[in-house]
Structures are given as structure tokens and as C-alpha cells.
All heavy atoms as TSV, in Angstrom:
chain	resi	resn	atom	element	x	y	z
A	1	MET	N	N	-6.446	22.844	33.576
A	1	MET	CA	C	-6.000	23.777	32.585
A	1	MET	C	C	-7.198	24.221	31.748
A	1	MET	O	O	-8.008	23.405	31.331
A	1	MET	CB	C	-4.964	23.130	31.676
A	1	MET	CG	C	-4.530	24.015	30.554
A	1	MET	SD	S	-3.220	23.323	29.538
A	1	MET	CE	C	-4.119	22.158	28.570
A	2	ILE	N	N	-7.287	25.509	31.499
A	2	ILE	CA	C	-8.328	26.057	30.647
A	2	ILE	C	C	-7.663	26.699	29.444
A	2	ILE	O	O	-6.738	27.490	29.584
A	2	ILE	CB	C	-9.175	27.108	31.396
A	2	ILE	CG1	C	-9.873	26.436	32.579
A	2	ILE	CG2	C	-10.178	27.751	30.456
A	2	ILE	CD1	C	-10.596	27.392	33.479
A	3	THR	N	N	-8.132	26.312	28.262
A	3	THR	CA	C	-7.573	26.878	27.040
A	3	THR	C	C	-8.618	26.812	25.937
A	3	THR	O	O	-9.528	25.993	25.989
A	3	THR	CB	C	-6.291	26.146	26.592
A	3	THR	OG1	O	-5.776	26.777	25.429
A	3	THR	CG2	C	-6.547	24.700	26.312
A	4	THR	N	N	-8.478	27.661	24.968
A	4	THR	CA	C	-9.344	27.603	23.799
A	4	THR	C	C	-8.611	26.985	22.616
A	4	THR	O	O	-9.163	26.860	21.539
A	4	THR	CB	C	-9.843	29.009	23.405
A	4	THR	OG1	O	-8.709	29.833	23.145
A	4	THR	CG2	C	-10.691	29.619	24.503
A	5	LEU	N	N	-7.374	26.593	22.819
A	5	LEU	CA	C	-6.573	26.005	21.751
A	5	LEU	C	C	-6.506	24.492	21.910
A	5	LEU	O	O	-5.957	23.979	22.880
A	5	LEU	CB	C	-5.165	26.590	21.748
A	5	LEU	CG	C	-5.081	28.101	21.543
A	5	LEU	CD1	C	-3.655	28.588	21.723
A	5	LEU	CD2	C	-5.603	28.469	20.167
A	6	ASN	N	N	-7.076	23.770	20.966
A	6	ASN	CA	C	-7.062	22.305	21.031
A	6	ASN	C	C	-5.650	21.762	21.096
A	6	ASN	O	O	-5.386	20.787	21.795
A	6	ASN	CB	C	-7.779	21.717	19.820
A	6	ASN	CG	C	-9.262	21.946	19.867
A	6	ASN	OD1	O	-9.841	22.095	20.924
A	6	ASN	ND2	N	-9.876	21.985	18.708
A	7	LEU	N	N	-4.737	22.374	20.372
A	7	LEU	CA	C	-3.358	21.896	20.341
A	7	LEU	C	C	-2.731	21.906	21.730
A	7	LEU	O	O	-2.105	20.938	22.142
A	7	LEU	CB	C	-2.532	22.753	19.376
A	7	LEU	CG	C	-1.070	22.387	19.216
A	7	LEU	CD1	C	-0.927	20.972	18.695
A	7	LEU	CD2	C	-0.377	23.358	18.287
A	8	ASN	N	N	-2.919	22.988	22.476
A	8	ASN	CA	C	-2.370	23.068	23.834
A	8	ASN	C	C	-2.967	21.986	24.723
A	8	ASN	O	O	-2.257	21.322	25.473
A	8	ASN	CB	C	-2.643	24.434	24.454
A	8	ASN	CG	C	-1.826	25.530	23.833
A	8	ASN	OD1	O	-0.895	25.273	23.079
A	8	ASN	ND2	N	-2.177	26.760	24.127
A	9	CYS	N	N	-4.252	21.817	24.625
A	9	CYS	CA	C	-4.935	20.823	25.441
A	9	CYS	C	C	-4.465	19.420	25.099
A	9	CYS	O	O	-4.186	18.609	25.971
A	9	CYS	CB	C	-6.436	20.949	25.233
A	9	CYS	SG	S	-7.396	19.928	26.331
A	10	LEU	N	N	-4.345	19.134	23.828
A	10	LEU	CA	C	-3.927	17.810	23.385
A	10	LEU	C	C	-2.521	17.476	23.847
A	10	LEU	O	O	-2.253	16.361	24.285
A	10	LEU	CB	C	-4.007	17.738	21.863
A	10	LEU	CG	C	-3.823	16.375	21.242
A	10	LEU	CD1	C	-4.954	15.441	21.645
A	10	LEU	CD2	C	-3.750	16.482	19.742
A	11	ASN	N	N	-1.630	18.425	23.760
A	11	ASN	CA	C	-0.241	18.179	24.143
A	11	ASN	C	C	-0.061	17.992	25.645
A	11	ASN	O	O	0.859	17.321	26.074
A	11	ASN	CB	C	0.651	19.309	23.644
A	11	ASN	CG	C	0.838	19.255	22.142
A	11	ASN	OD1	O	0.754	18.203	21.536
A	11	ASN	ND2	N	1.081	20.402	21.547
A	12	LYS	N	N	-0.925	18.574	26.454
A	12	LYS	CA	C	-0.773	18.531	27.903
A	12	LYS	C	C	-1.587	17.432	28.585
A	12	LYS	O	O	-1.407	17.185	29.762
A	12	LYS	CB	C	-1.189	19.877	28.513
A	12	LYS	CG	C	-0.392	21.057	28.039
A	12	LYS	CD	C	0.884	21.145	28.800
A	12	LYS	CE	C	1.627	22.406	28.354
A	12	LYS	NZ	N	2.867	22.556	29.009
A	13	SER	N	N	-2.472	16.788	27.845
A	13	SER	CA	C	-3.405	15.844	28.456
A	13	SER	C	C	-3.046	14.398	28.172
A	13	SER	O	O	-2.478	14.077	27.141
A	13	SER	CB	C	-4.818	16.112	27.929
A	13	SER	OG	O	-5.211	17.423	28.228
A	14	ASN	N	N	-3.422	13.544	29.112
A	14	ASN	CA	C	-3.300	12.103	28.910
A	14	ASN	C	C	-4.615	11.511	28.427
A	14	ASN	O	O	-4.640	10.430	27.867
A	14	ASN	CB	C	-2.885	11.409	30.197
A	14	ASN	CG	C	-1.479	11.763	30.599
A	14	ASN	OD1	O	-0.617	11.925	29.751
A	14	ASN	ND2	N	-1.256	11.907	31.883
A	15	VAL	N	N	-5.713	12.216	28.700
A	15	VAL	CA	C	-7.041	11.775	28.307
A	15	VAL	C	C	-7.652	12.842	27.405
A	15	VAL	O	O	-7.669	14.021	27.757
A	15	VAL	CB	C	-7.952	11.551	29.536
A	15	VAL	CG1	C	-9.348	11.141	29.114
A	15	VAL	CG2	C	-7.345	10.521	30.476
A	16	ILE	N	N	-8.139	12.420	26.245
A	16	ILE	CA	C	-8.776	13.322	25.304
A	16	ILE	C	C	-10.240	12.927	25.222
A	16	ILE	O	O	-10.567	11.788	24.876
A	16	ILE	CB	C	-8.146	13.220	23.898
A	16	ILE	CG1	C	-6.633	13.392	23.950
A	16	ILE	CG2	C	-8.805	14.206	22.939
A	16	ILE	CD1	C	-6.158	14.698	24.518
A	17	VAL	N	N	-11.133	13.847	25.556
A	17	VAL	CA	C	-12.567	13.586	25.485
A	17	VAL	C	C	-13.099	14.226	24.210
A	17	VAL	O	O	-12.988	15.450	24.034
A	17	VAL	CB	C	-13.309	14.151	26.718
A	17	VAL	CG1	C	-14.807	13.913	26.589
A	17	VAL	CG2	C	-12.775	13.513	27.994
A	18	LEU	N	N	-13.638	13.405	23.336
A	18	LEU	CA	C	-14.242	13.909	22.106
A	18	LEU	C	C	-15.718	14.123	22.372
A	18	LEU	O	O	-16.488	13.173	22.507
A	18	LEU	CB	C	-14.041	12.920	20.964
A	18	LEU	CG	C	-12.603	12.748	20.516
A	18	LEU	CD1	C	-12.484	11.598	19.527
A	18	LEU	CD2	C	-12.093	14.032	19.885
A	19	ALA	N	N	-16.094	15.379	22.481
A	19	ALA	CA	C	-17.476	15.739	22.803
A	19	ALA	C	C	-17.974	16.748	21.781
A	19	ALA	O	O	-18.271	17.889	22.100
A	19	ALA	CB	C	-17.561	16.298	24.217
A	20	VAL	N	N	-18.013	16.298	20.539
A	20	VAL	CA	C	-18.534	17.139	19.458
A	20	VAL	C	C	-19.720	16.424	18.845
A	20	VAL	O	O	-19.935	15.234	19.082
A	20	VAL	CB	C	-17.458	17.413	18.370
A	20	VAL	CG1	C	-16.286	18.179	18.947
A	20	VAL	CG2	C	-16.988	16.126	17.719
A	21	LYS	N	N	-20.505	17.146	18.059
A	21	LYS	CA	C	-21.610	16.492	17.374
A	21	LYS	C	C	-21.029	15.410	16.466
A	21	LYS	O	O	-19.998	15.626	15.827
A	21	LYS	CB	C	-22.415	17.512	16.593
A	21	LYS	CG	C	-23.118	18.469	17.523
A	21	LYS	CD	C	-24.149	19.276	16.807
A	21	LYS	CE	C	-24.787	20.186	17.833
A	21	LYS	NZ	N	-26.201	20.244	17.695
A	22	PRO	N	N	-21.658	14.260	16.424
A	22	PRO	CA	C	-21.083	13.128	15.704
A	22	PRO	C	C	-20.687	13.421	14.261
A	22	PRO	O	O	-19.689	12.899	13.783
A	22	PRO	CB	C	-22.182	12.064	15.773
A	22	PRO	CG	C	-22.923	12.387	17.027
A	22	PRO	CD	C	-22.898	13.895	17.107
A	23	HIS	N	N	-21.415	14.259	13.584
A	23	HIS	CA	C	-21.075	14.535	12.187
A	23	HIS	C	C	-19.868	15.464	12.050
A	23	HIS	O	O	-19.370	15.667	10.953
A	23	HIS	CB	C	-22.282	15.100	11.428
A	23	HIS	CG	C	-22.698	16.464	11.865
A	23	HIS	ND1	N	-23.473	16.679	12.999
A	23	HIS	CD2	C	-22.443	17.676	11.348
A	23	HIS	CE1	C	-23.673	17.978	13.144
A	23	HIS	NE2	N	-23.061	18.603	12.147
A	24	LEU	N	N	-19.364	15.994	13.162
A	24	LEU	CA	C	-18.227	16.916	13.135
A	24	LEU	C	C	-16.912	16.301	13.604
A	24	LEU	O	O	-15.869	16.942	13.502
A	24	LEU	CB	C	-18.532	18.150	14.000
A	24	LEU	CG	C	-19.708	19.002	13.568
A	24	LEU	CD1	C	-19.938	20.117	14.583
A	24	LEU	CD2	C	-19.488	19.570	12.184
A	25	TYR	N	N	-16.939	15.064	14.107
A	25	TYR	CA	C	-15.714	14.511	14.693
A	25	TYR	C	C	-14.596	14.365	13.679
A	25	TYR	O	O	-13.433	14.621	13.994
A	25	TYR	CB	C	-15.983	13.193	15.418
A	25	TYR	CG	C	-15.982	11.964	14.549
A	25	TYR	CD1	C	-14.830	11.202	14.400
A	25	TYR	CD2	C	-17.131	11.566	13.876
A	25	TYR	CE1	C	-14.831	10.071	13.598
A	25	TYR	CE2	C	-17.134	10.448	13.085
A	25	TYR	CZ	C	-15.982	9.702	12.944
A	25	TYR	OH	O	-15.979	8.590	12.154
A	26	SER	N	N	-14.911	13.966	12.457
A	26	SER	CA	C	-13.847	13.794	11.466
A	26	SER	C	C	-13.205	15.129	11.115
A	26	SER	O	O	-11.993	15.205	10.897
A	26	SER	CB	C	-14.361	13.080	10.214
A	26	SER	OG	O	-15.403	13.818	9.619
A	27	ASP	N	N	-13.990	16.200	11.082
A	27	ASP	CA	C	-13.426	17.536	10.846
A	27	ASP	C	C	-12.531	17.963	12.001
A	27	ASP	O	O	-11.486	18.563	11.789
A	27	ASP	CB	C	-14.525	18.578	10.648
A	27	ASP	CG	C	-15.267	18.414	9.332
A	27	ASP	OD1	O	-14.695	17.810	8.399
A	27	ASP	OD2	O	-16.413	18.877	9.246
A	28	ALA	N	N	-12.947	17.657	13.222
A	28	ALA	CA	C	-12.141	18.021	14.387
A	28	ALA	C	C	-10.798	17.290	14.359
A	28	ALA	O	O	-9.746	17.896	14.598
A	28	ALA	CB	C	-12.896	17.697	15.678
A	29	ILE	N	N	-10.818	16.020	14.038
A	29	ILE	CA	C	-9.577	15.251	13.974
A	29	ILE	C	C	-8.745	15.687	12.774
A	29	ILE	O	O	-7.523	15.795	12.863
A	29	ILE	CB	C	-9.874	13.742	13.962
A	29	ILE	CG1	C	-10.434	13.347	15.331
A	29	ILE	CG2	C	-8.633	12.932	13.622
A	29	ILE	CD1	C	-10.885	11.931	15.456
A	30	ARG	N	N	-9.400	15.986	11.652
A	30	ARG	CA	C	-8.674	16.462	10.465
A	30	ARG	C	C	-7.965	17.784	10.769
A	30	ARG	O	O	-6.846	18.005	10.317
A	30	ARG	CB	C	-9.631	16.638	9.288
A	30	ARG	CG	C	-8.915	16.880	7.974
A	30	ARG	CD	C	-9.852	16.929	6.772
A	30	ARG	NE	N	-10.719	15.761	6.708
A	30	ARG	CZ	C	-12.052	15.802	6.840
A	30	ARG	NH1	N	-12.667	16.940	7.043
A	30	ARG	NH2	N	-12.767	14.700	6.764
A	31	THR	N	N	-8.593	18.648	11.549
A	31	THR	CA	C	-7.965	19.910	11.940
A	31	THR	C	C	-6.679	19.645	12.712
A	31	THR	O	O	-5.662	20.297	12.478
A	31	THR	CB	C	-8.931	20.755	12.797
A	31	THR	OG1	O	-10.086	21.059	12.018
A	31	THR	CG2	C	-8.283	22.041	13.266
A	32	LEU	N	N	-6.701	18.686	13.609
A	32	LEU	CA	C	-5.496	18.330	14.351
A	32	LEU	C	C	-4.421	17.792	13.410
A	32	LEU	O	O	-3.246	18.120	13.546
A	32	LEU	CB	C	-5.825	17.296	15.432
A	32	LEU	CG	C	-6.753	17.777	16.533
A	32	LEU	CD1	C	-7.113	16.621	17.453
A	32	LEU	CD2	C	-6.143	18.917	17.308
A	33	ALA	N	N	-4.823	16.986	12.448
A	33	ALA	CA	C	-3.867	16.444	11.478
A	33	ALA	C	C	-3.272	17.569	10.635
A	33	ALA	O	O	-2.071	17.576	10.356
A	33	ALA	CB	C	-4.545	15.417	10.590
A	34	ASP	N	N	-4.094	18.529	10.233
A	34	ASP	CA	C	-3.617	19.662	9.425
A	34	ASP	C	C	-2.606	20.503	10.182
A	34	ASP	O	O	-1.716	21.101	9.590
A	34	ASP	CB	C	-4.786	20.543	8.973
A	34	ASP	CG	C	-5.666	19.859	7.935
A	34	ASP	OD1	O	-5.231	18.834	7.361
A	34	ASP	OD2	O	-6.789	20.355	7.717
A	35	GLU	N	N	-2.758	20.556	11.509
A	35	GLU	CA	C	-1.818	21.315	12.341
A	35	GLU	C	C	-0.545	20.521	12.614
A	35	GLU	O	O	0.362	20.999	13.269
A	35	GLU	CB	C	-2.479	21.704	13.664
A	35	GLU	CG	C	-3.606	22.706	13.500
A	35	GLU	CD	C	-4.330	22.989	14.803
A	35	GLU	OE1	O	-3.951	22.427	15.849
A	35	GLU	OE2	O	-5.290	23.774	14.768
A	36	GLY	N	N	-0.499	19.290	12.134
A	36	GLY	CA	C	0.690	18.460	12.319
A	36	GLY	C	C	0.789	17.829	13.686
A	36	GLY	O	O	1.859	17.431	14.125
A	37	VAL	N	N	-0.333	17.709	14.373
A	37	VAL	CA	C	-0.336	17.131	15.710
A	37	VAL	C	C	-0.044	15.639	15.629
A	37	VAL	O	O	-0.630	14.916	14.834
A	37	VAL	CB	C	-1.698	17.353	16.387
A	37	VAL	CG1	C	-1.774	16.605	17.699
A	37	VAL	CG2	C	-1.939	18.830	16.605
A	38	LYS	N	N	0.885	15.189	16.404
A	38	LYS	CA	C	1.165	13.761	16.555
A	38	LYS	C	C	1.057	13.447	18.036
A	38	LYS	O	O	1.716	14.065	18.856
A	38	LYS	CB	C	2.567	13.410	16.055
A	38	LYS	CG	C	2.792	13.711	14.604
A	38	LYS	CD	C	1.941	12.833	13.717
A	38	LYS	CE	C	2.247	13.124	12.260
A	38	LYS	NZ	N	1.211	12.652	11.366
A	39	VAL	N	N	0.209	12.513	18.355
A	39	VAL	CA	C	0.004	12.166	19.764
A	39	VAL	C	C	0.322	10.701	19.964
A	39	VAL	O	O	0.251	9.901	19.052
A	39	VAL	CB	C	-1.442	12.463	20.206
A	39	VAL	CG1	C	-1.737	13.931	20.113
A	39	VAL	CG2	C	-2.434	11.682	19.392
A	40	LYS	N	N	0.678	10.369	21.176
A	40	LYS	CA	C	0.885	8.964	21.508
A	40	LYS	C	C	0.558	8.737	22.962
A	40	LYS	O	O	0.600	9.658	23.762
A	40	LYS	CB	C	2.287	8.504	21.136
A	40	LYS	CG	C	3.367	8.796	22.123
A	40	LYS	CD	C	4.717	8.302	21.632
A	40	LYS	CE	C	5.074	7.035	22.310
A	40	LYS	NZ	N	6.434	6.609	22.101
A	41	ASP	N	N	0.212	7.516	23.260
A	41	ASP	CA	C	-0.144	7.116	24.632
A	41	ASP	C	C	-1.266	7.948	25.232
A	41	ASP	O	O	-1.194	8.368	26.383
A	41	ASP	CB	C	1.082	7.174	25.545
A	41	ASP	CG	C	2.023	6.027	25.324
A	41	ASP	OD1	O	1.570	5.002	24.809
A	41	ASP	OD2	O	3.204	6.161	25.662
A	42	LYS	N	N	-2.286	8.204	24.461
A	42	LYS	CA	C	-3.443	8.942	24.949
A	42	LYS	C	C	-4.616	7.984	25.133
A	42	LYS	O	O	-4.716	6.955	24.469
A	42	LYS	CB	C	-3.875	10.034	23.957
A	42	LYS	CG	C	-2.798	11.035	23.608
A	42	LYS	CD	C	-2.504	11.963	24.749
A	42	LYS	CE	C	-1.499	13.017	24.296
A	42	LYS	NZ	N	-1.081	13.879	25.371
A	43	LEU	N	N	-5.496	8.328	26.044
A	43	LEU	CA	C	-6.772	7.648	26.172
A	43	LEU	C	C	-7.811	8.556	25.535
A	43	LEU	O	O	-7.985	9.693	25.974
A	43	LEU	CB	C	-7.121	7.387	27.636
A	43	LEU	CG	C	-8.534	6.864	27.903
A	43	LEU	CD1	C	-8.738	5.510	27.229
A	43	LEU	CD2	C	-8.799	6.780	29.387
A	44	TRP	N	N	-8.448	8.093	24.479
A	44	TRP	CA	C	-9.465	8.855	23.763
A	44	TRP	C	C	-10.829	8.378	24.248
A	44	TRP	O	O	-11.152	7.206	24.124
A	44	TRP	CB	C	-9.346	8.634	22.263
A	44	TRP	CG	C	-8.063	9.133	21.682
A	44	TRP	CD1	C	-6.853	8.515	21.703
A	44	TRP	CD2	C	-7.861	10.364	21.004
A	44	TRP	NE1	N	-5.915	9.275	21.068
A	44	TRP	CE2	C	-6.503	10.429	20.619
A	44	TRP	CE3	C	-8.701	11.433	20.663
A	44	TRP	CZ2	C	-5.975	11.506	19.930
A	44	TRP	CZ3	C	-8.172	12.501	19.972
A	44	TRP	CH2	C	-6.829	12.541	19.611
A	45	VAL	N	N	-11.619	9.295	24.799
A	45	VAL	CA	C	-12.945	8.970	25.301
A	45	VAL	C	C	-13.971	9.671	24.425
A	45	VAL	O	O	-13.903	10.888	24.238
A	45	VAL	CB	C	-13.114	9.426	26.770
A	45	VAL	CG1	C	-14.513	9.110	27.272
A	45	VAL	CG2	C	-12.065	8.776	27.663
A	46	SER	N	N	-14.900	8.905	23.893
A	46	SER	CA	C	-15.935	9.468	23.034
A	46	SER	C	C	-17.280	9.404	23.730
A	46	SER	O	O	-17.630	8.385	24.317
A	46	SER	CB	C	-16.014	8.678	21.727
A	46	SER	OG	O	-17.174	9.058	21.009
A	47	ILE	N	N	-18.029	10.494	23.644
A	47	ILE	CA	C	-19.410	10.495	24.127
A	47	ILE	C	C	-20.359	10.750	22.956
A	47	ILE	O	O	-21.467	11.207	23.135
A	47	ILE	CB	C	-19.625	11.522	25.259
A	47	ILE	CG1	C	-19.348	12.939	24.777
A	47	ILE	CG2	C	-18.764	11.188	26.460
A	47	ILE	CD1	C	-19.812	14.000	25.764
A	48	MET	N	N	-19.891	10.425	21.759
A	48	MET	CA	C	-20.669	10.678	20.550
A	48	MET	C	C	-21.552	9.484	20.221
A	48	MET	O	O	-21.062	8.360	20.088
A	48	MET	CB	C	-19.732	10.969	19.380
A	48	MET	CG	C	-18.887	12.200	19.579
A	48	MET	SD	S	-17.741	12.479	18.228
A	48	MET	CE	C	-16.642	11.071	18.389
A	49	ALA	N	N	-22.834	9.743	20.066
A	49	ALA	CA	C	-23.774	8.680	19.691
A	49	ALA	C	C	-23.618	8.344	18.217
A	49	ALA	O	O	-23.428	9.225	17.383
A	49	ALA	CB	C	-25.198	9.140	19.966
A	50	GLY	N	N	-23.655	7.059	17.920
A	50	GLY	CA	C	-23.673	6.627	16.532
A	50	GLY	C	C	-22.326	6.522	15.847
A	50	GLY	O	O	-22.265	6.136	14.690
A	51	VAL	N	N	-21.237	6.858	16.528
A	51	VAL	CA	C	-19.898	6.726	15.937
A	51	VAL	C	C	-19.282	5.445	16.492
A	51	VAL	O	O	-19.085	5.324	17.693
A	51	VAL	CB	C	-19.008	7.949	16.270
A	51	VAL	CG1	C	-17.613	7.757	15.715
A	51	VAL	CG2	C	-19.632	9.231	15.741
A	52	THR	N	N	-18.978	4.518	15.608
A	52	THR	CA	C	-18.420	3.243	16.068
A	52	THR	C	C	-16.970	3.431	16.499
A	52	THR	O	O	-16.282	4.342	16.042
A	52	THR	CB	C	-18.480	2.176	14.960
A	52	THR	OG1	O	-17.604	2.564	13.903
A	52	THR	CG2	C	-19.899	1.986	14.442
A	53	LEU	N	N	-16.534	2.549	17.371
A	53	LEU	CA	C	-15.134	2.596	17.801
A	53	LEU	C	C	-14.191	2.369	16.632
A	53	LEU	O	O	-13.132	2.983	16.550
A	53	LEU	CB	C	-14.872	1.563	18.893
A	53	LEU	CG	C	-15.422	1.897	20.277
A	53	LEU	CD1	C	-15.101	0.776	21.254
A	53	LEU	CD2	C	-14.869	3.201	20.783
A	54	ALA	N	N	-14.579	1.499	15.703
A	54	ALA	CA	C	-13.737	1.239	14.532
A	54	ALA	C	C	-13.556	2.501	13.695
A	54	ALA	O	O	-12.444	2.810	13.257
A	54	ALA	CB	C	-14.340	0.123	13.689
A	55	ASP	N	N	-14.635	3.247	13.469
A	55	ASP	CA	C	-14.545	4.495	12.701
A	55	ASP	C	C	-13.702	5.527	13.443
A	55	ASP	O	O	-12.887	6.229	12.845
A	55	ASP	CB	C	-15.928	5.071	12.420
A	55	ASP	CG	C	-16.707	4.258	11.408
A	55	ASP	OD1	O	-16.084	3.446	10.679
A	55	ASP	OD2	O	-17.939	4.423	11.353
A	56	LEU	N	N	-13.901	5.608	14.741
A	56	LEU	CA	C	-13.147	6.573	15.535
A	56	LEU	C	C	-11.667	6.207	15.564
A	56	LEU	O	O	-10.799	7.061	15.409
A	56	LEU	CB	C	-13.721	6.638	16.949
A	56	LEU	CG	C	-13.165	7.708	17.867
A	56	LEU	CD1	C	-13.269	9.088	17.229
A	56	LEU	CD2	C	-13.903	7.685	19.180
A	57	GLN	N	N	-11.353	4.930	15.737
A	57	GLN	CA	C	-9.960	4.493	15.733
A	57	GLN	C	C	-9.294	4.782	14.387
A	57	GLN	O	O	-8.141	5.204	14.337
A	57	GLN	CB	C	-9.867	3.006	16.058
A	57	GLN	CG	C	-10.109	2.717	17.517
A	57	GLN	CD	C	-10.181	1.239	17.815
A	57	GLN	OE1	O	-10.741	0.467	17.022
A	57	GLN	NE2	N	-9.645	0.838	18.949
A	58	ALA	N	N	-10.019	4.578	13.303
A	58	ALA	CA	C	-9.464	4.864	11.975
A	58	ALA	C	C	-9.163	6.353	11.819
A	58	ALA	O	O	-8.128	6.729	11.267
A	58	ALA	CB	C	-10.438	4.410	10.891
A	59	ALA	N	N	-10.038	7.200	12.324
A	59	ALA	CA	C	-9.813	8.638	12.237
A	59	ALA	C	C	-8.627	9.058	13.105
A	59	ALA	O	O	-7.784	9.857	12.671
A	59	ALA	CB	C	-11.070	9.393	12.662
A	60	ILE	N	N	-8.543	8.514	14.298
A	60	ILE	CA	C	-7.432	8.851	15.196
A	60	ILE	C	C	-6.112	8.339	14.623
A	60	ILE	O	O	-5.077	8.985	14.756
A	60	ILE	CB	C	-7.686	8.294	16.607
A	60	ILE	CG1	C	-8.842	9.056	17.252
A	60	ILE	CG2	C	-6.435	8.380	17.469
A	60	ILE	CD1	C	-9.357	8.444	18.530
A	61	PHE	N	N	-6.144	7.213	13.938
A	61	PHE	CA	C	-4.935	6.652	13.337
A	61	PHE	C	C	-4.317	7.616	12.313
A	61	PHE	O	O	-3.121	7.572	12.070
A	61	PHE	CB	C	-5.244	5.309	12.690
A	61	PHE	CG	C	-4.025	4.561	12.250
A	61	PHE	CD1	C	-3.233	3.904	13.183
A	61	PHE	CD2	C	-3.664	4.504	10.920
A	61	PHE	CE1	C	-2.100	3.198	12.794
A	61	PHE	CE2	C	-2.532	3.801	10.514
A	61	PHE	CZ	C	-1.754	3.156	11.454
A	62	THR	N	N	-5.125	8.530	11.740
A	62	THR	CA	C	-4.590	9.496	10.780
A	62	THR	C	C	-3.638	10.485	11.439
A	62	THR	O	O	-2.801	11.067	10.767
A	62	THR	CB	C	-5.703	10.284	10.060
A	62	THR	OG1	O	-6.416	11.084	11.001
A	62	THR	CG2	C	-6.634	9.354	9.312
A	63	ILE	N	N	-3.778	10.691	12.758
A	63	ILE	CA	C	-2.867	11.610	13.445
A	63	ILE	C	C	-1.934	10.888	14.403
A	63	ILE	O	O	-1.001	11.481	14.918
A	63	ILE	CB	C	-3.610	12.738	14.190
A	63	ILE	CG1	C	-4.522	12.205	15.284
A	63	ILE	CG2	C	-4.346	13.613	13.221
A	63	ILE	CD1	C	-5.100	13.267	16.180
A	64	SER	N	N	-2.201	9.625	14.665
A	64	SER	CA	C	-1.353	8.871	15.584
A	64	SER	C	C	-1.316	7.424	15.149
A	64	SER	O	O	-2.307	6.715	15.291
A	64	SER	CB	C	-1.880	8.971	17.003
A	64	SER	OG	O	-1.143	8.125	17.851
A	65	SER	N	N	-0.179	6.993	14.648
A	65	SER	CA	C	-0.067	5.594	14.245
A	65	SER	C	C	0.408	4.721	15.404
A	65	SER	O	O	0.810	3.591	15.202
A	65	SER	CB	C	0.896	5.473	13.068
A	65	SER	OG	O	2.166	5.952	13.435
A	66	ASP	N	N	0.327	5.257	16.610
A	66	ASP	CA	C	0.781	4.530	17.793
A	66	ASP	C	C	-0.236	3.473	18.190
A	66	ASP	O	O	-1.405	3.773	18.381
A	66	ASP	CB	C	1.006	5.514	18.943
A	66	ASP	CG	C	1.737	4.885	20.105
A	66	ASP	OD1	O	1.814	3.650	20.183
A	66	ASP	OD2	O	2.255	5.639	20.927
A	67	THR	N	N	0.191	2.273	18.336
A	67	THR	CA	C	-0.714	1.200	18.732
A	67	THR	C	C	-1.068	1.277	20.214
A	67	THR	O	O	-1.914	0.528	20.679
A	67	THR	CB	C	-0.075	-0.174	18.444
A	67	THR	OG1	O	1.153	-0.274	19.136
A	67	THR	CG2	C	0.133	-0.367	16.952
A	68	GLU	N	N	-0.430	2.172	20.938
A	68	GLU	CA	C	-0.736	2.310	22.367
A	68	GLU	C	C	-1.943	3.210	22.613
A	68	GLU	O	O	-2.408	3.313	23.745
A	68	GLU	CB	C	0.481	2.887	23.115
A	68	GLU	CG	C	1.685	1.965	23.095
A	68	GLU	CD	C	1.405	0.612	23.727
A	68	GLU	OE1	O	0.809	0.570	24.809
A	68	GLU	OE2	O	1.760	-0.400	23.115
A	69	ASP	N	N	-2.443	3.898	21.589
A	69	ASP	CA	C	-3.630	4.716	21.780
A	69	ASP	C	C	-4.809	3.834	22.138
A	69	ASP	O	O	-5.006	2.764	21.571
A	69	ASP	CB	C	-3.967	5.505	20.503
A	69	ASP	CG	C	-3.017	6.635	20.263
A	69	ASP	OD1	O	-2.417	7.126	21.242
A	69	ASP	OD2	O	-2.861	7.052	19.109
A	70	ARG	N	N	-5.571	4.271	23.100
A	70	ARG	CA	C	-6.755	3.537	23.540
A	70	ARG	C	C	-7.981	4.384	23.252
A	70	ARG	O	O	-7.963	5.582	23.458
A	70	ARG	CB	C	-6.639	3.228	25.024
A	70	ARG	CG	C	-5.431	2.333	25.325
A	70	ARG	CD	C	-4.904	2.529	26.698
A	70	ARG	NE	N	-4.476	3.930	26.819
A	70	ARG	CZ	C	-4.144	4.509	27.958
A	70	ARG	NH1	N	-4.190	3.850	29.057
A	70	ARG	NH2	N	-3.754	5.762	27.986
A	71	VAL	N	N	-9.035	3.734	22.803
A	71	VAL	CA	C	-10.260	4.442	22.445
A	71	VAL	C	C	-11.427	3.776	23.153
A	71	VAL	O	O	-11.616	2.576	23.047
A	71	VAL	CB	C	-10.484	4.445	20.916
A	71	VAL	CG1	C	-11.768	5.191	20.569
A	71	VAL	CG2	C	-9.296	5.041	20.200
A	72	VAL	N	N	-12.196	4.569	23.883
A	72	VAL	CA	C	-13.398	4.047	24.560
A	72	VAL	C	C	-14.564	4.973	24.289
A	72	VAL	O	O	-14.403	6.118	23.986
A	72	VAL	CB	C	-13.201	3.877	26.080
A	72	VAL	CG1	C	-12.192	2.798	26.373
A	72	VAL	CG2	C	-12.809	5.162	26.748
């Protein structure tokens, strides 16, 4: 699937790849939260240098309180 809308991609995917500059990831996730996106059972893959899994999990928890979310 090709789309320019993050919301469409997020809703249709089982795997979410976060490939933004590390200083922008919180803004990207905040944008999803502002749009009211709620996700569950997703695999979140990060290729961002310098962002700890704990920080990333905390940011993702703002849009998904599901304990089934996996972050790598």
C-alpha cells in the first residue's frame, strides 16, 4: 500500500516502522495522538539512533495503552 497519510498506513498495518530523525519522533507520535489514533497489537520497529526503547515505549503508550504493543 502506498499512501501519504500516516493514519491510513497505521490503521492498515501490523508493523509500524519509525524512520524519522530522532529529534522528531515525539512530534510524529504526538500528531497521531492529536488525530485520535488508537492502535493495538502492532509491532513498532525503530531505526532511530539514540532513542532508547524505554523512551519510545513511553511515547507510544500515549496513543496505545495496550500491553500487547511490541517495540524493537
